[in-house]
PDB file of the backbone (N, CA, C, O) and the ligand in Angstrom, with CONECT records:
HET     ZN  A 101       1
ATOM      1  N   UNK A   1      92.539 -16.578 106.369  1.00  0.00           N
ATOM      2  CA  UNK A   1      93.678 -17.295 106.928  1.00  0.00           C
ATOM      3  C   UNK A   1      94.452 -16.181 108.056  1.00  0.00           C
ATOM      4  O   UNK A   1      94.933 -15.111 107.685  1.00  0.00           O
ATOM      5  N   UNK A   2      94.463 -16.610 109.328  1.00  0.00           N
ATOM      6  CA  UNK A   2      95.276 -15.941 110.177  1.00  0.00           C
ATOM      7  C   UNK A   2      96.817 -15.834 110.010  1.00  0.00           C
ATOM      8  O   UNK A   2      97.488 -16.848 109.821  1.00  0.00           O
ATOM      9  N   UNK A   3      97.337 -14.674 110.076  1.00  0.00           N
ATOM     10  CA  UNK A   3      98.830 -14.513 109.935  1.00  0.00           C
ATOM     11  C   UNK A   3      99.297 -13.915 111.175  1.00  0.00           C
ATOM     12  O   UNK A   3      98.525 -13.351 111.951  1.00  0.00           O
ATOM     13  N   UNK A   4     100.566 -14.029 111.378  1.00  0.00           N
ATOM     14  CA  UNK A   4     101.176 -13.391 112.486  1.00  0.00           C
ATOM     15  C   UNK A   4     102.708 -13.098 112.252  1.00  0.00           C
ATOM     16  O   UNK A   4     103.243 -13.652 111.291  1.00  0.00           O
ATOM     17  N   UNK A   5     103.419 -12.304 113.027  1.00  0.00           N
ATOM     18  CA  UNK A   5     104.769 -12.139 112.866  1.00  0.00           C
ATOM     19  C   UNK A   5     105.454 -13.163 113.740  1.00  0.00           C
ATOM     20  O   UNK A   5     105.353 -13.053 114.962  1.00  0.00           O
ATOM     21  N   UNK A   6     106.124 -14.123 113.216  1.00  0.00           N
ATOM     22  CA  UNK A   6     106.421 -15.242 113.922  1.00  0.00           C
ATOM     23  C   UNK A   6     107.781 -14.761 114.883  1.00  0.00           C
ATOM     24  O   UNK A   6     108.572 -13.888 114.528  1.00  0.00           O
ATOM     25  N   UNK A   7     107.853 -15.404 115.966  1.00  0.00           N
ATOM     26  CA  UNK A   7     108.941 -15.132 117.047  1.00  0.00           C
ATOM     27  C   UNK A   7     110.172 -15.816 116.585  1.00  0.00           C
ATOM     28  O   UNK A   7     111.238 -15.364 117.004  1.00  0.00           O
ATOM     29  N   UNK A   8     110.189 -16.829 115.793  1.00  0.00           N
ATOM     30  CA  UNK A   8     111.295 -17.513 115.388  1.00  0.00           C
ATOM     31  C   UNK A   8     112.041 -16.924 114.022  1.00  0.00           C
ATOM     32  O   UNK A   8     113.245 -16.681 113.944  1.00  0.00           O
ATOM     33  N   UNK A   9     111.210 -16.776 113.125  1.00  0.00           N
ATOM     34  CA  UNK A   9     111.686 -16.439 111.701  1.00  0.00           C
ATOM     35  C   UNK A   9     111.598 -14.880 111.564  1.00  0.00           C
ATOM     36  O   UNK A   9     112.419 -14.202 110.947  1.00  0.00           O
ATOM     37  N   UNK A  10     110.524 -14.412 112.200  1.00  0.00           N
ATOM     38  CA  UNK A  10     110.450 -12.787 112.199  1.00  0.00           C
ATOM     39  C   UNK A  10     109.700 -12.304 110.958  1.00  0.00           C
ATOM     40  O   UNK A  10     109.671 -11.130 110.590  1.00  0.00           O
ATOM     41  N   UNK A  11     109.034 -13.435 110.290  1.00  0.00           N
ATOM     42  CA  UNK A  11     108.293 -13.076 109.147  1.00  0.00           C
ATOM     43  C   UNK A  11     106.842 -13.100 109.301  1.00  0.00           C
ATOM     44  O   UNK A  11     106.336 -13.846 110.140  1.00  0.00           O
ATOM     45  N   UNK A  12     106.039 -12.244 108.459  1.00  0.00           N
ATOM     46  CA  UNK A  12     104.638 -12.407 108.502  1.00  0.00           C
ATOM     47  C   UNK A  12     104.102 -13.666 107.945  1.00  0.00           C
ATOM     48  O   UNK A  12     104.228 -13.806 106.729  1.00  0.00           O
ATOM     49  N   UNK A  13     103.551 -14.568 108.589  1.00  0.00           N
ATOM     50  CA  UNK A  13     103.338 -15.847 107.943  1.00  0.00           C
ATOM     51  C   UNK A  13     101.967 -16.432 108.493  1.00  0.00           C
ATOM     52  O   UNK A  13     101.384 -15.955 109.467  1.00  0.00           O
ATOM     53  N   UNK A  14     101.539 -17.469 107.791  1.00  0.00           N
ATOM     54  CA  UNK A  14     100.307 -18.137 108.354  1.00  0.00           C
ATOM     55  C   UNK A  14     100.683 -18.719 109.786  1.00  0.00           C
ATOM     56  O   UNK A  14     101.721 -19.337 110.022  1.00  0.00           O
ATOM     57  N   UNK A  15      99.728 -18.439 110.664  1.00  0.00           N
ATOM     58  CA  UNK A  15      99.936 -18.992 112.073  1.00  0.00           C
ATOM     59  C   UNK A  15      99.584 -20.317 112.269  1.00  0.00           C
ATOM     60  O   UNK A  15      98.612 -20.828 111.712  1.00  0.00           O
ATOM     61  N   UNK A  16     100.367 -20.934 113.074  1.00  0.00           N
ATOM     62  CA  UNK A  16     100.051 -22.265 113.424  1.00  0.00           C
ATOM     63  C   UNK A  16      98.721 -22.426 113.889  1.00  0.00           C
ATOM     64  O   UNK A  16      98.150 -21.542 114.527  1.00  0.00           O
ATOM     65  N   UNK A  17      98.140 -23.640 113.564  1.00  0.00           N
ATOM     66  CA  UNK A  17      96.681 -24.001 113.782  1.00  0.00           C
ATOM     67  C   UNK A  17      96.549 -25.054 114.806  1.00  0.00           C
ATOM     68  O   UNK A  17      95.506 -25.150 115.452  1.00  0.00           O
ATOM     69  N   UNK A  18      97.603 -25.896 115.004  1.00  0.00           N
ATOM     70  CA  UNK A  18      97.455 -26.990 115.883  1.00  0.00           C
ATOM     71  C   UNK A  18      98.833 -27.112 116.561  1.00  0.00           C
ATOM     72  O   UNK A  18      99.844 -27.285 115.880  1.00  0.00           O
ATOM     73  N   UNK A  19      98.874 -27.016 117.997  1.00  0.00           N
ATOM     74  CA  UNK A  19     100.228 -27.324 118.541  1.00  0.00           C
ATOM     75  C   UNK A  19     100.324 -28.556 119.358  1.00  0.00           C
ATOM     76  O   UNK A  19     100.996 -28.618 120.388  1.00  0.00           O
ATOM     77  N   UNK A  20      99.549 -29.650 118.808  1.00  0.00           N
ATOM     78  CA  UNK A  20      99.792 -30.922 119.433  1.00  0.00           C
ATOM     79  C   UNK A  20      99.445 -31.040 120.733  1.00  0.00           C
ATOM     80  O   UNK A  20      98.382 -30.597 121.169  1.00  0.00           O
ATOM     81  N   UNK A  21     100.300 -31.633 121.429  1.00  0.00           N
ATOM     82  CA  UNK A  21      99.886 -32.131 122.829  1.00  0.00           C
ATOM     83  C   UNK A  21     100.374 -30.736 123.896  1.00  0.00           C
ATOM     84  O   UNK A  21     100.236 -30.816 125.117  1.00  0.00           O
ATOM     85  N   UNK A  22     100.847 -29.711 123.334  1.00  0.00           N
ATOM     86  CA  UNK A  22     101.161 -28.538 124.244  1.00  0.00           C
ATOM     87  C   UNK A  22      99.820 -27.904 124.649  1.00  0.00           C
ATOM     88  O   UNK A  22      98.893 -27.871 123.840  1.00  0.00           O
ATOM     89  N   UNK A  23      99.687 -27.337 126.048  1.00  0.00           N
ATOM     90  CA  UNK A  23      98.402 -26.922 126.566  1.00  0.00           C
ATOM     91  C   UNK A  23      98.850 -25.674 127.290  1.00  0.00           C
ATOM     92  O   UNK A  23     100.034 -25.338 127.336  1.00  0.00           O
ATOM     93  N   UNK A  24      97.803 -24.955 127.890  1.00  0.00           N
ATOM     94  CA  UNK A  24      97.816 -23.983 128.761  1.00  0.00           C
ATOM     95  C   UNK A  24      98.734 -22.817 128.274  1.00  0.00           C
ATOM     96  O   UNK A  24      98.729 -22.533 127.076  1.00  0.00           O
ATOM     97  N   UNK A  25      99.508 -22.143 129.136  1.00  0.00           N
ATOM     98  CA  UNK A  25     100.450 -20.892 128.766  1.00  0.00           C
ATOM     99  C   UNK A  25     101.189 -21.271 127.544  1.00  0.00           C
ATOM    100  O   UNK A  25     101.315 -20.432 126.652  1.00  0.00           O
ATOM    101  N   UNK A  26     101.709 -22.499 127.415  1.00  0.00           N
ATOM    102  CA  UNK A  26     102.763 -22.846 126.374  1.00  0.00           C
ATOM    103  C   UNK A  26     101.821 -22.792 125.147  1.00  0.00           C
ATOM    104  O   UNK A  26     102.201 -22.151 124.167  1.00  0.00           O
ATOM    105  N   UNK A  27     100.784 -23.333 125.129  1.00  0.00           N
ATOM    106  CA  UNK A  27      99.908 -23.399 123.829  1.00  0.00           C
ATOM    107  C   UNK A  27      99.496 -21.904 123.452  1.00  0.00           C
ATOM    108  O   UNK A  27      99.551 -21.460 122.305  1.00  0.00           O
ATOM    109  N   UNK A  28      99.088 -21.210 124.540  1.00  0.00           N
ATOM    110  CA  UNK A  28      98.830 -19.733 124.179  1.00  0.00           C
ATOM    111  C   UNK A  28      99.896 -18.964 123.373  1.00  0.00           C
ATOM    112  O   UNK A  28      99.717 -18.319 122.340  1.00  0.00           O
ATOM    113  N   UNK A  29     101.089 -19.172 124.081  1.00  0.00           N
ATOM    114  CA  UNK A  29     102.218 -18.328 123.518  1.00  0.00           C
ATOM    115  C   UNK A  29     102.524 -18.965 122.088  1.00  0.00           C
ATOM    116  O   UNK A  29     102.912 -18.202 121.203  1.00  0.00           O
ATOM    117  N   UNK A  30     102.376 -20.262 121.829  1.00  0.00           N
ATOM    118  CA  UNK A  30     102.603 -20.916 120.412  1.00  0.00           C
ATOM    119  C   UNK A  30     101.843 -20.278 119.546  1.00  0.00           C
ATOM    120  O   UNK A  30     102.291 -19.707 118.552  1.00  0.00           O
ATOM    121  N   UNK A  31     100.348 -20.341 119.940  1.00  0.00           N
ATOM    122  CA  UNK A  31      99.368 -19.881 119.068  1.00  0.00           C
ATOM    123  C   UNK A  31      99.409 -18.527 118.705  1.00  0.00           C
ATOM    124  O   UNK A  31      98.955 -18.122 117.635  1.00  0.00           O
ATOM    125  N   UNK A  32      99.970 -17.760 119.609  1.00  0.00           N
ATOM    126  CA  UNK A  32     100.206 -16.179 119.369  1.00  0.00           C
ATOM    127  C   UNK A  32     101.350 -15.868 118.661  1.00  0.00           C
ATOM    128  O   UNK A  32     101.435 -14.796 118.062  1.00  0.00           O
ATOM    129  N   UNK A  33     102.359 -16.793 118.664  1.00  0.00           N
ATOM    130  CA  UNK A  33     103.657 -16.250 118.080  1.00  0.00           C
ATOM    131  C   UNK A  33     104.317 -17.191 116.965  1.00  0.00           C
ATOM    132  O   UNK A  33     105.270 -16.728 116.337  1.00  0.00           O
ATOM    133  N   UNK A  34     103.883 -18.437 116.694  1.00  0.00           N
ATOM    134  CA  UNK A  34     104.562 -19.349 115.892  1.00  0.00           C
ATOM    135  C   UNK A  34     103.867 -19.436 114.559  1.00  0.00           C
ATOM    136  O   UNK A  34     102.639 -19.489 114.479  1.00  0.00           O
ATOM    137  N   UNK A  35     104.632 -19.449 113.559  1.00  0.00           N
ATOM    138  CA  UNK A  35     104.029 -19.640 112.262  1.00  0.00           C
ATOM    139  C   UNK A  35     104.205 -21.197 111.792  1.00  0.00           C
ATOM    140  O   UNK A  35     105.098 -21.918 112.238  1.00  0.00           O
ATOM    141  N   UNK A  36     103.234 -21.619 110.832  1.00  0.00           N
ATOM    142  CA  UNK A  36     103.167 -23.026 110.546  1.00  0.00           C
ATOM    143  C   UNK A  36     104.403 -23.537 110.055  1.00  0.00           C
ATOM    144  O   UNK A  36     104.717 -24.703 110.292  1.00  0.00           O
ATOM    145  N   UNK A  37     105.330 -22.572 109.218  1.00  0.00           N
ATOM    146  CA  UNK A  37     106.432 -23.124 108.627  1.00  0.00           C
ATOM    147  C   UNK A  37     107.541 -23.541 109.832  1.00  0.00           C
ATOM    148  O   UNK A  37     108.176 -24.595 109.825  1.00  0.00           O
ATOM    149  N   UNK A  38     107.626 -22.643 110.722  1.00  0.00           N
ATOM    150  CA  UNK A  38     108.610 -23.057 111.876  1.00  0.00           C
ATOM    151  C   UNK A  38     107.983 -24.019 112.757  1.00  0.00           C
ATOM    152  O   UNK A  38     108.674 -24.740 113.478  1.00  0.00           O
ATOM    153  N   UNK A  39     106.854 -24.072 112.747  1.00  0.00           N
ATOM    154  CA  UNK A  39     106.102 -25.423 113.582  1.00  0.00           C
ATOM    155  C   UNK A  39     106.502 -26.525 113.118  1.00  0.00           C
ATOM    156  O   UNK A  39     106.848 -27.438 113.868  1.00  0.00           O
ATOM    157  N   UNK A  40     106.523 -26.629 111.744  1.00  0.00           N
ATOM    158  CA  UNK A  40     106.815 -27.965 111.022  1.00  0.00           C
ATOM    159  C   UNK A  40     108.272 -28.293 111.265  1.00  0.00           C
ATOM    160  O   UNK A  40     108.613 -29.470 111.384  1.00  0.00           O
ATOM    161  N   UNK A  41     109.153 -27.299 111.345  1.00  0.00           N
ATOM    162  CA  UNK A  41     110.482 -27.493 111.752  1.00  0.00           C
ATOM    163  C   UNK A  41     110.554 -27.981 113.090  1.00  0.00           C
ATOM    164  O   UNK A  41     111.237 -28.973 113.344  1.00  0.00           O
ATOM    165  N   UNK A  42     109.869 -27.335 114.023  1.00  0.00           N
ATOM    166  CA  UNK A  42     110.067 -27.867 115.440  1.00  0.00           C
ATOM    167  C   UNK A  42     109.512 -29.247 115.592  1.00  0.00           C
ATOM    168  O   UNK A  42     109.974 -29.991 116.457  1.00  0.00           O
ATOM    169  N   UNK A  43     108.569 -29.619 114.818  1.00  0.00           N
ATOM    170  CA  UNK A  43     108.156 -31.103 114.904  1.00  0.00           C
ATOM    171  C   UNK A  43     109.281 -32.055 114.618  1.00  0.00           C
ATOM    172  O   UNK A  43     109.458 -33.063 115.302  1.00  0.00           O
ATOM    173  N   UNK A  44     110.058 -31.716 113.572  1.00  0.00           N
ATOM    174  CA  UNK A  44     111.191 -32.550 113.242  1.00  0.00           C
ATOM    175  C   UNK A  44     112.309 -32.463 114.293  1.00  0.00           C
ATOM    176  O   UNK A  44     113.051 -33.405 114.572  1.00  0.00           O
ATOM    177  N   UNK A  45     112.362 -31.131 114.896  1.00  0.00           N
ATOM    178  CA  UNK A  45     113.314 -31.054 115.926  1.00  0.00           C
ATOM    179  C   UNK A  45     112.969 -31.837 117.144  1.00  0.00           C
ATOM    180  O   UNK A  45     113.777 -32.434 117.856  1.00  0.00           O
ATOM    181  N   UNK A  46     111.628 -31.765 117.313  1.00  0.00           N
ATOM    182  CA  UNK A  46     110.994 -32.576 118.546  1.00  0.00           C
ATOM    183  C   UNK A  46     111.376 -34.013 118.469  1.00  0.00           C
ATOM    184  O   UNK A  46     111.850 -34.606 119.439  1.00  0.00           O
ATOM    185  N   UNK A  47     111.163 -34.577 117.298  1.00  0.00           N
ATOM    186  CA  UNK A  47     111.511 -36.117 117.134  1.00  0.00           C
ATOM    187  C   UNK A  47     113.002 -36.312 117.309  1.00  0.00           C
ATOM    188  O   UNK A  47     113.415 -37.367 117.791  1.00  0.00           O
ATOM    189  N   UNK A  48     113.818 -35.360 116.947  1.00  0.00           N
ATOM    190  CA  UNK A  48     115.208 -35.590 117.231  1.00  0.00           C
ATOM    191  C   UNK A  48     115.565 -35.565 118.648  1.00  0.00           C
ATOM    192  O   UNK A  48     116.315 -36.417 119.125  1.00  0.00           O
ATOM    193  N   UNK A  49     115.019 -34.552 119.386  1.00  0.00           N
ATOM    194  CA  UNK A  49     115.241 -34.287 120.916  1.00  0.00           C
ATOM    195  C   UNK A  49     114.613 -35.615 121.493  1.00  0.00           C
ATOM    196  O   UNK A  49     115.267 -36.324 122.257  1.00  0.00           O
ATOM    197  N   UNK A  50     113.388 -35.917 121.127  1.00  0.00           N
ATOM    198  CA  UNK A  50     112.929 -37.291 121.949  1.00  0.00           C
ATOM    199  C   UNK A  50     113.884 -38.386 121.773  1.00  0.00           C
ATOM    200  O   UNK A  50     114.225 -39.106 122.712  1.00  0.00           O
ATOM    201  N   UNK A  51     114.349 -38.528 120.496  1.00  0.00           N
ATOM    202  CA  UNK A  51     115.353 -39.693 120.040  1.00  0.00           C
ATOM    203  C   UNK A  51     116.468 -39.532 120.900  1.00  0.00           C
ATOM    204  O   UNK A  51     116.760 -40.435 121.685  1.00  0.00           O
ATOM    205  N   UNK A  52     117.191 -38.371 120.832  1.00  0.00           N
ATOM    206  CA  UNK A  52     118.444 -38.074 121.376  1.00  0.00           C
ATOM    207  C   UNK A  52     118.516 -38.183 122.810  1.00  0.00           C
ATOM    208  O   UNK A  52     119.529 -38.557 123.401  1.00  0.00           O
ATOM    209  N   UNK A  53     117.362 -37.833 123.405  1.00  0.00           N
ATOM    210  CA  UNK A  53     117.477 -37.812 124.894  1.00  0.00           C
ATOM    211  C   UNK A  53     116.496 -39.099 125.506  1.00  0.00           C
ATOM    212  O   UNK A  53     116.137 -39.234 126.676  1.00  0.00           O
ATOM    213  N   UNK A  54     116.225 -39.865 124.508  1.00  0.00           N
ATOM    214  CA  UNK A  54     115.362 -41.116 124.787  1.00  0.00           C
ATOM    215  C   UNK A  54     114.111 -40.737 125.857  1.00  0.00           C
ATOM    216  O   UNK A  54     113.898 -41.343 126.907  1.00  0.00           O
ATOM    217  N   UNK A  55     113.480 -39.805 125.440  1.00  0.00           N
ATOM    218  CA  UNK A  55     112.415 -39.388 126.350  1.00  0.00           C
ATOM    219  C   UNK A  55     111.170 -40.302 126.284  1.00  0.00           C
ATOM    220  O   UNK A  55     110.654 -40.810 125.288  1.00  0.00           O
ATOM    221  N   UNK A  56     110.830 -40.385 127.516  1.00  0.00           N
ATOM    222  CA  UNK A  56     109.489 -41.168 127.714  1.00  0.00           C
ATOM    223  C   UNK A  56     108.171 -40.274 127.711  1.00  0.00           C
ATOM    224  O   UNK A  56     107.924 -39.504 128.640  1.00  0.00           O
ATOM    225  N   UNK A  57     107.458 -40.406 126.761  1.00  0.00           N
ATOM    226  CA  UNK A  57     106.549 -39.471 126.599  1.00  0.00           C
ATOM    227  C   UNK A  57     105.292 -39.656 127.683  1.00  0.00           C
ATOM    228  O   UNK A  57     104.391 -38.820 127.748  1.00  0.00           O
ATOM    229  N   UNK A  58     105.330 -40.743 128.455  1.00  0.00           N
ATOM    230  CA  UNK A  58     104.572 -40.935 129.552  1.00  0.00           C
ATOM    231  C   UNK A  58     104.949 -40.180 130.808  1.00  0.00           C
ATOM    232  O   UNK A  58     104.189 -39.997 131.759  1.00  0.00           O
ATOM    233  N   UNK A  59     106.142 -39.781 130.719  1.00  0.00           N
ATOM    234  CA  UNK A  59     106.686 -39.102 131.992  1.00  0.00           C
ATOM    235  C   UNK A  59     106.431 -37.630 131.837  1.00  0.00           C
ATOM    236  O   UNK A  59     106.723 -36.977 130.836  1.00  0.00           O
ATOM    237  N   UNK A  60     105.743 -37.079 133.145  1.00  0.00           N
ATOM    238  CA  UNK A  60     105.424 -35.668 133.227  1.00  0.00           C
ATOM    239  C   UNK A  60     106.805 -34.818 133.038  1.00  0.00           C
ATOM    240  O   UNK A  60     106.803 -33.702 132.519  1.00  0.00           O
ATOM    241  N   UNK A  61     107.974 -35.459 133.511  1.00  0.00           N
ATOM    242  CA  UNK A  61     109.192 -34.582 133.303  1.00  0.00           C
ATOM    243  C   UNK A  61     109.270 -34.340 131.750  1.00  0.00           C
ATOM    244  O   UNK A  61     109.720 -33.261 131.364  1.00  0.00           O
ATOM    245  N   UNK A  62     108.891 -35.203 130.917  1.00  0.00           N
ATOM    246  CA  UNK A  62     109.181 -35.063 129.559  1.00  0.00           C
ATOM    247  C   UNK A  62     108.266 -33.875 129.009  1.00  0.00           C
ATOM    248  O   UNK A  62     108.674 -33.103 128.141  1.00  0.00           O
ATOM    249  N   UNK A  63     107.216 -33.803 129.483  1.00  0.00           N
ATOM    250  CA  UNK A  63     106.281 -32.571 129.094  1.00  0.00           C
ATOM    251  C   UNK A  63     107.152 -31.401 129.408  1.00  0.00           C
ATOM    252  O   UNK A  63     107.534 -30.621 128.535  1.00  0.00           O
ATOM    253  N   UNK A  64     107.461 -31.294 130.670  1.00  0.00           N
ATOM    254  CA  UNK A  64     108.174 -30.206 131.392  1.00  0.00           C
ATOM    255  C   UNK A  64     109.424 -29.668 130.320  1.00  0.00           C
ATOM    256  O   UNK A  64     109.594 -28.538 129.862  1.00  0.00           O
ATOM    257  N   UNK A  65     110.094 -30.719 130.141  1.00  0.00           N
ATOM    258  CA  UNK A  65     111.413 -30.646 129.273  1.00  0.00           C
ATOM    259  C   UNK A  65     111.068 -29.995 127.787  1.00  0.00           C
ATOM    260  O   UNK A  65     111.676 -29.053 127.281  1.00  0.00           O
ATOM    261  N   UNK A  66     109.914 -30.737 127.185  1.00  0.00           N
ATOM    262  CA  UNK A  66     109.669 -30.152 125.932  1.00  0.00           C
ATOM    263  C   UNK A  66     109.005 -28.836 125.702  1.00  0.00           C
ATOM    264  O   UNK A  66     109.031 -28.149 124.681  1.00  0.00           O
ATOM    265  N   UNK A  67     108.311 -28.572 127.019  1.00  0.00           N
ATOM    266  CA  UNK A  67     107.745 -27.301 126.994  1.00  0.00           C
ATOM    267  C   UNK A  67     108.794 -26.156 127.052  1.00  0.00           C
ATOM    268  O   UNK A  67     108.580 -25.107 126.444  1.00  0.00           O
ATOM    269  N   UNK A  68     110.021 -26.362 127.839  1.00  0.00           N
ATOM    270  CA  UNK A  68     111.166 -25.478 127.682  1.00  0.00           C
ATOM    271  C   UNK A  68     111.550 -25.418 126.420  1.00  0.00           C
ATOM    272  O   UNK A  68     111.645 -24.329 125.855  1.00  0.00           O
ATOM    273  N   UNK A  69     111.839 -26.633 125.771  1.00  0.00           N
ATOM    274  CA  UNK A  69     112.481 -26.653 124.405  1.00  0.00           C
ATOM    275  C   UNK A  69     111.743 -25.999 123.361  1.00  0.00           C
ATOM    276  O   UNK A  69     112.399 -25.340 122.555  1.00  0.00           O
ATOM    277  N   UNK A  70     110.455 -26.065 123.227  1.00  0.00           N
ATOM    278  CA  UNK A  70     109.703 -25.495 122.231  1.00  0.00           C
ATOM    279  C   UNK A  70     109.607 -23.989 122.691  1.00  0.00           C
ATOM    280  O   UNK A  70     109.565 -23.205 121.742  1.00  0.00           O
ATOM    281  N   UNK A  71     109.569 -23.500 123.764  1.00  0.00           N
ATOM    282  CA  UNK A  71     109.607 -21.987 124.074  1.00  0.00           C
ATOM    283  C   UNK A  71     110.929 -21.419 123.673  1.00  0.00           C
ATOM    284  O   UNK A  71     111.067 -20.294 123.193  1.00  0.00           O
ATOM    285  N   UNK A  72     111.938 -22.313 123.912  1.00  0.00           N
ATOM    286  CA  UNK A  72     113.359 -21.750 123.623  1.00  0.00           C
ATOM    287  C   UNK A  72     113.559 -21.744 121.986  1.00  0.00           C
ATOM    288  O   UNK A  72     114.216 -20.858 121.438  1.00  0.00           O
ATOM    289  N   UNK A  73     112.986 -22.725 121.320  1.00  0.00           N
ATOM    290  CA  UNK A  73     112.870 -22.750 119.922  1.00  0.00           C
ATOM    291  C   UNK A  73     112.281 -21.570 119.396  1.00  0.00           C
ATOM    292  O   UNK A  73     112.838 -20.992 118.462  1.00  0.00           O
ATOM    293  N   UNK A  74     111.125 -21.104 119.926  1.00  0.00           N
ATOM    294  CA  UNK A  74     110.475 -19.984 119.483  1.00  0.00           C
ATOM    295  C   UNK A  74     110.987 -18.694 120.016  1.00  0.00           C
ATOM    296  O   UNK A  74     110.353 -17.687 119.699  1.00  0.00           O
ATOM    297  N   UNK A  75     112.000 -18.569 120.752  1.00  0.00           N
ATOM    298  CA  UNK A  75     112.488 -17.481 121.422  1.00  0.00           C
ATOM    299  C   UNK A  75     111.473 -16.947 122.437  1.00  0.00           C
ATOM    300  O   UNK A  75     111.456 -15.728 122.613  1.00  0.00           O
ATOM    301  N   UNK A  76     110.788 -17.572 122.992  1.00  0.00           N
ATOM    302  CA  UNK A  76     109.535 -17.314 123.808  1.00  0.00           C
ATOM    303  C   UNK A  76     109.935 -17.406 125.418  1.00  0.00           C
ATOM    304  O   UNK A  76     109.120 -17.179 126.312  1.00  0.00           O
ATOM    305  N   UNK A  77     111.132 -17.726 125.613  1.00  0.00           N
ATOM    306  CA  UNK A  77     111.251 -18.138 127.215  1.00  0.00           C
ATOM    307  C   UNK A  77     112.331 -17.192 127.845  1.00  0.00           C
ATOM    308  O   UNK A  77     112.902 -17.532 128.881  1.00  0.00           O
ATOM    309  N   UNK A  78     112.634 -15.907 127.168  1.00  0.00           N
ATOM    310  CA  UNK A  78     113.449 -15.060 127.605  1.00  0.00           C
ATOM    311  C   UNK A  78     114.846 -15.332 127.694  1.00  0.00           C
ATOM    312  O   UNK A  78     115.558 -14.893 128.597  1.00  0.00           O
ATOM    313  N   UNK A  79     115.303 -16.177 126.603  1.00  0.00           N
ATOM    314  CA  UNK A  79     116.844 -16.420 126.300  1.00  0.00           C
ATOM    315  C   UNK A  79     117.353 -17.632 127.132  1.00  0.00           C
ATOM    316  O   UNK A  79     118.535 -17.651 127.474  1.00  0.00           O
ATOM    317  N   UNK A  80     116.483 -18.681 127.484  1.00  0.00           N
ATOM    318  CA  UNK A  80     116.958 -20.005 127.989  1.00  0.00           C
ATOM    319  C   UNK A  80     117.593 -20.650 126.774  1.00  0.00           C
ATOM    320  O   UNK A  80     117.247 -20.339 125.634  1.00  0.00           O
ATOM    321  N   UNK A  81     118.595 -21.619 127.051  1.00  0.00           N
ATOM    322  CA  UNK A  81     119.170 -22.326 126.153  1.00  0.00           C
ATOM    323  C   UNK A  81     118.292 -23.476 125.415  1.00  0.00           C
ATOM    324  O   UNK A  81     117.439 -24.185 125.947  1.00  0.00           O
ATOM    325  N   UNK A  82     118.636 -23.484 124.302  1.00  0.00           N
ATOM    326  CA  UNK A  82     117.770 -24.742 123.570  1.00  0.00           C
ATOM    327  C   UNK A  82     118.437 -26.047 123.546  1.00  0.00           C
ATOM    328  O   UNK A  82     119.639 -26.048 123.281  1.00  0.00           O
ATOM    329  N   UNK A  83     117.806 -27.228 123.796  1.00  0.00           N
ATOM    330  CA  UNK A  83     118.433 -28.370 123.870  1.00  0.00           C
ATOM    331  C   UNK A  83     119.571 -28.397 124.601  1.00  0.00           C
ATOM    332  O   UNK A  83     120.685 -28.576 124.108  1.00  0.00           O
ATOM    333  N   UNK A  84     119.336 -28.220 125.819  1.00  0.00           N
ATOM    334  CA  UNK A  84     120.482 -27.975 126.760  1.00  0.00           C
ATOM    335  C   UNK A  84     121.237 -29.320 126.835  1.00  0.00           C
ATOM    336  O   UNK A  84     120.645 -30.395 126.936  1.00  0.00           O
ATOM    337  N   UNK A  85     122.605 -29.195 126.777  1.00  0.00           N
ATOM    338  CA  UNK A  85     123.486 -30.389 126.910  1.00  0.00           C
ATOM    339  C   UNK A  85     123.518 -30.857 128.295  1.00  0.00           C
ATOM    340  O   UNK A  85     123.828 -32.013 128.583  1.00  0.00           O
ATOM    341  N   UNK A  86     123.180 -29.913 129.206  1.00  0.00           N
ATOM    342  CA  UNK A  86     123.210 -30.345 130.765  1.00  0.00           C
ATOM    343  C   UNK A  86     122.196 -31.193 131.061  1.00  0.00           C
ATOM    344  O   UNK A  86     122.293 -31.884 132.076  1.00  0.00           O
ATOM    345  N   UNK A  87     121.181 -31.276 130.322  1.00  0.00           N
ATOM    346  CA  UNK A  87     120.028 -32.108 130.753  1.00  0.00           C
ATOM    347  C   UNK A  87     120.451 -33.542 130.752  1.00  0.00           C
ATOM    348  O   UNK A  87     121.052 -34.067 129.815  1.00  0.00           O
ATOM    349  N   UNK A  88     120.061 -34.216 131.992  1.00  0.00           N
ATOM    350  CA  UNK A  88     120.321 -35.563 132.249  1.00  0.00           C
ATOM    351  C   UNK A  88     118.960 -36.232 132.466  1.00  0.00           C
ATOM    352  O   UNK A  88     118.269 -36.006 133.460  1.00  0.00           O
ATOM    353  N   UNK A  89     118.582 -37.149 131.386  1.00  0.00           N
ATOM    354  CA  UNK A  89     117.301 -37.821 131.561  1.00  0.00           C
ATOM    355  C   UNK A  89     117.224 -38.533 133.104  1.00  0.00           C
ATOM    356  O   UNK A  89     118.188 -39.091 133.629  1.00  0.00           O
ATOM    357  N   UNK A  90     116.079 -38.418 133.630  1.00  0.00           N
ATOM    358  CA  UNK A  90     116.005 -38.975 134.945  1.00  0.00           C
ATOM    359  C   UNK A  90     116.248 -40.511 134.860  1.00  0.00           C
ATOM    360  O   UNK A  90     115.862 -41.231 133.940  1.00  0.00           O
ATOM    361  N   UNK A  91     116.956 -40.906 135.972  1.00  0.00           N
ATOM    362  CA  UNK A  91     117.187 -42.339 135.926  1.00  0.00           C
ATOM    363  C   UNK A  91     115.940 -43.185 136.107  1.00  0.00           C
ATOM    364  O   UNK A  91     115.032 -42.755 136.817  1.00  0.00           O
ATOM    365  N   UNK A  92     115.848 -44.307 135.535  1.00  0.00           N
ATOM    366  CA  UNK A  92     114.756 -45.266 135.657  1.00  0.00           C
ATOM    367  C   UNK A  92     113.534 -44.641 135.263  1.00  0.00           C
ATOM    368  O   UNK A  92     112.519 -44.901 135.908  1.00  0.00           O
ATOM    369  N   UNK A  93     113.485 -43.799 134.229  1.00  0.00           N
ATOM    370  CA  UNK A  93     112.411 -42.984 133.970  1.00  0.00           C
ATOM    371  C   UNK A  93     111.296 -43.971 133.204  1.00  0.00           C
ATOM    372  O   UNK A  93     110.104 -43.665 133.159  1.00  0.00           O
ATOM    373  N   UNK A  94     111.770 -45.048 132.677  1.00  0.00           N
ATOM    374  CA  UNK A  94     110.964 -46.033 131.976  1.00  0.00           C
ATOM    375  C   UNK A  94     109.968 -47.076 133.057  1.00  0.00           C
ATOM    376  O   UNK A  94     109.244 -47.948 132.578  1.00  0.00           O
TER     377      UNK A  94
HETATM  378 ZN    ZN A 101     108.337 -18.654 111.656  1.00  0.00          ZN2+
END
């Protein structure tokens, strides 16, 4: 079983094995830095964010937004703020 030092909790834990719809650079960073325990927390957070911001998963801007959020959650974005209150969902996104 692969372990890593998680960038969120800082503990040596089982590495995440599946990062859902995240791809490319984001996926690579998550697979290299995220533990399964924190990933499970992120999934709950992601659901809250999607509900809170009424995100449309068919909108490419949603991908972009969630990419930023997941990197912030795992401290992989160089210090950008998580779940920014400045975010305004695009008008007529649906
Ligand atoms: Zn962790």
